[in-house]
N, C-alpha and C positions, 0 to 999 in steps of 0.2 A: 233428924227431923227436918232441918233446914235444907239439906241436900235433896231429900225425897220430895219435898214440896216444890223445889226448883225444877226438877226434871219432869214432873207430871203436868201435862197441859191442863189448862183450866177448862171449864165447861164452855165458855164462849169461844175459846180457841178450837175446841173439838167441833162445835156447831159450825164455825166459820170454815174449818177444814172440810166438814161434811158437805156444805153447800158449794164450796169450791170444786170438790171432786164431782159432785152432782152436775155442776155447770159444765165442767170439762166433758163429762160423759154425754150431756145433751148436745154440746157442740160437736163432739165426734159423731154422734148419731145423725145430726143435721148434715155434716160433711159427707157421711156415707150415703145418706138419702140423696144429696145433690149429685154425687158420683153415679149412683144407680139411675137417677132420672136422666142424667146426661147420656149414659150408655143406652138406656131405653129409647131416648130420642134419636141417638145416632143410628141404632138398629132400625127403628121404625121409619126414619126418613132417608137414611143412607142407602139401604138395600134397594128400595124402589127407584131411587135416583140412579144408582149404578146400572140397574136392569134397564131403565128407560133410556139412558144416555150413552151407555157403553155396550151392554150385551145385545140389546135388540138391534141397534145399527150394525153391529158386527154380523149378526145372523142375516139381516137383510142384504148386506154387502156380499156375504158368502152365497146367498141364493141367486143374486144377480150374476155373480161370477160363474156359477154353475150353468145358468141359462145361456150366458154368452158362450161358454165352452161348448155347450150342446149345439148352438147355432153354428159355431165355428166348425165343429166336426161334421155337421150335416152338409155345410157348404163345401168343405173339402172333399167329401165323398161324391157330391154331385159334380164337382169340377173334375175329379178323376174319372168318373163315369163318362162325362162329356168328352174328355180327351181320348179315352179309349174308343168311344164311338167314332170320333173324328178320325182317329188313326185307322180304324177298320174300314171306314168309307174311303179314306185315301188309298188303302191297300187295294180295295176293290176297283177304284178308279184307275190305279196304275195297271192292274191286271187287265182291265178292259181296254186300256190304251195299247198295251202290248198285243192283245188279241186283234185289235183293229189294225195295227201295223202289219201283223202277219197276214191278215186277210187282204190288206192293200197290196202287199207283195205278191200274194197268190193271184189277186185280181190282175195285177200288171202282167204276170207270167201268162195267165190265161188269155189276156187280151193279145199278147204277143203271139201266142199259139193260134188264136183266132185269125189274126192278120196273116200269119203264115199259111194257114189252111185256106183262107179266102183267096190268096194269090195263086194257089195251085189250080191247074186246069185239068183236074182229074174228074172223070165221069163215073167213078166207081161209087155205087150206092153205100158200100161199107164206110167209105170215107165221109160221105154225106151224113150218114147216121152218127158217126163218131163226132162230127162237127156239131150236129144238133145236140148230142149229149153234152158236149163241152159248153155249148151256149146255155143249156138248161142249168148246168152246174154254175156257170157264171151268173145267171139270174138269181139262183139261190144264194150265192155268195154276196151279191149286191143287196138282196133282201136282208141277209144276216147283218151286213155292215150297217144298213139303215136302222135295223133294230138296235144294234149296239150303239149307234150314234145317239138314238133317242134315250137309251139307258144311261149313256155317259152324260147327257144333258140333265136328266133327272137327278143322277148322283151328284152332279155339280151343284144343283140347287139345294139338295139336302145337306151337302157339306158346308155351303154358305150359311144355312140356317143354324147348323150345329156350331159353327165357328162364332156366329153372332151370340148364341146363347152362352157359349163358353166364355166369351169376353164379358158378358153381363154377370155371369157367376163369379168371375175373377174380381170384378168391381165390388160385388156384394161381399166377397170374402175379405177383401182389404178393408171394407167398411166395418165388418164384424171384428177384425183384428185390431183396428184403430179404437173401436168402442171398448174392447176388452182391455187394451193398453191404458185407456183413460180410467177405467174402473180400477186397474191395478196401480194407478198413479205413475205410469211410465210415459211421461209426456213426450220425450224424444222419439220413442218407438211409435207413439200415436201420430206424431207429425209425419214420420216416414211412411206409415201406412196410408195416411191421408194423401200424401204426395203420390203414392203408387195408385191409389184409387182415382185421383184426378187424371193421371196418365192413361189409365185403363179406360176412363170415360172419353178421353180424347180419341182413343182407338175405336171405341164403340160408336162415337159420333160419325166417324168415317164410314162405318158400315150401315148407317141409318139414313133413310130417305123420308120417313114420315115427318111432316112439319110439327105436329103436336109433340112427338117424341124428341125432336131437335130442341124445341122450346124447353121441355122438361130437362134435357141434358144441360142446356145453358143455365137454368136455375140451379141444377145440382152442382155445376162447377162453381157458381157463385157461393153456394152454401159451403162447399169444401174449402174455398179460399178463406171464408170467415172462420170455419172450424180450425183451419191451420193456424190462423193468427191468434185465436183464442185458446189453443191447446195448452199453452204455458201459463197464461194469466187467468183464464176463466174456463177451466175444463168442463164445468157443468153446462155452460152455454155451448161449448164445442160439441158436447155429447148430444144436445138437443138438435144442433144443426146436422149432425150425422144421421139422427133419426129422421129428419125431414128429407135428406137425400135418399135414405132407404125407401121411404114412402113414395117419393117421386119416381124412382126407378121401378118399383113394383107396379105403380099405376101406369107408367108409360110403356113398360114391357111386361105385360102379364104372362106368367109361365104357361106354355102350351099344355093341353091334356088335363090330367087330373089335378086336384088340389095339391099343392106342395107343402102347405103348412107354414110358409114363410111370408105370408101376406102382411102380418103385423110387424111393426118396427121392433128393433131390439129394445128390451125394457130399459128405460132411462133411470139413472140414479136420482137421488134427492137433489133438487136444484132450488135456487131462490127465484120465485116467480118474478119479483120486481126487477132483478138484474137481467133476467132473460128478456123481459118486455122492453127494457131500455136499450139493450145491446143487440138484440136479434129481431129483425122484422118478422111479422106474422107471415107464415108460408101461404102462398096461393096455389092450391092444387091445380096441376095442369090437366086439362081434359084429355 
């Protein structure tokens, strides 16, 4: 009887044990509720944050890269077409030059024959008719030579215009490649393309006589110098300077003929307006 009473818990102990178990159960339930609430808050706030700060910027950067690649491809195609046209005009110019040399030699030979026939003291009518025929042929040759000379002059003007447009397209191509390199965070390549664009603009300046276009080229060179200096430390500002150079060139040298679809500058990436306002002066469009 004594051992049985010692091993059996009393009513108070059973009640205390029950409440202790109930308290632990409530605490575990509260802990589980806190964990679930934390997970719900993490899902509710974390997913929109990741989408807004990571996914969307990546998608926008990919879209800008695709647009830059399209502009780069179009400029490359235009440059190749201009080079092919320039080569074709050069071939025609060389052919006409050779033809002019042949006609000049024939003209010299015919003049020598004319001098020899003039010195003859023959009264035969046949020789006179032959001489007149040679004179008529000589006049035709002179007319053909004058026509070819005019054609050579026209082709020379066309070749100069094509060369000027080709130099402009090369400058725009280097600008597009520099802008693409900035978007891909290849700062050294961007500086190299900016340097090449500046050298191309120097060549373009030597081919330009319009005062307004020369002023635009000076402004563009200044912008390229700023972009070159900012490519490593402030690529966003450098990108904006490249866009200003693009606009200056398009305004100063509008493409001839139909619309080319390249009047708008290359889309710029996300930049800090305050930094740009402090570091880069507001561009003044050149008339």
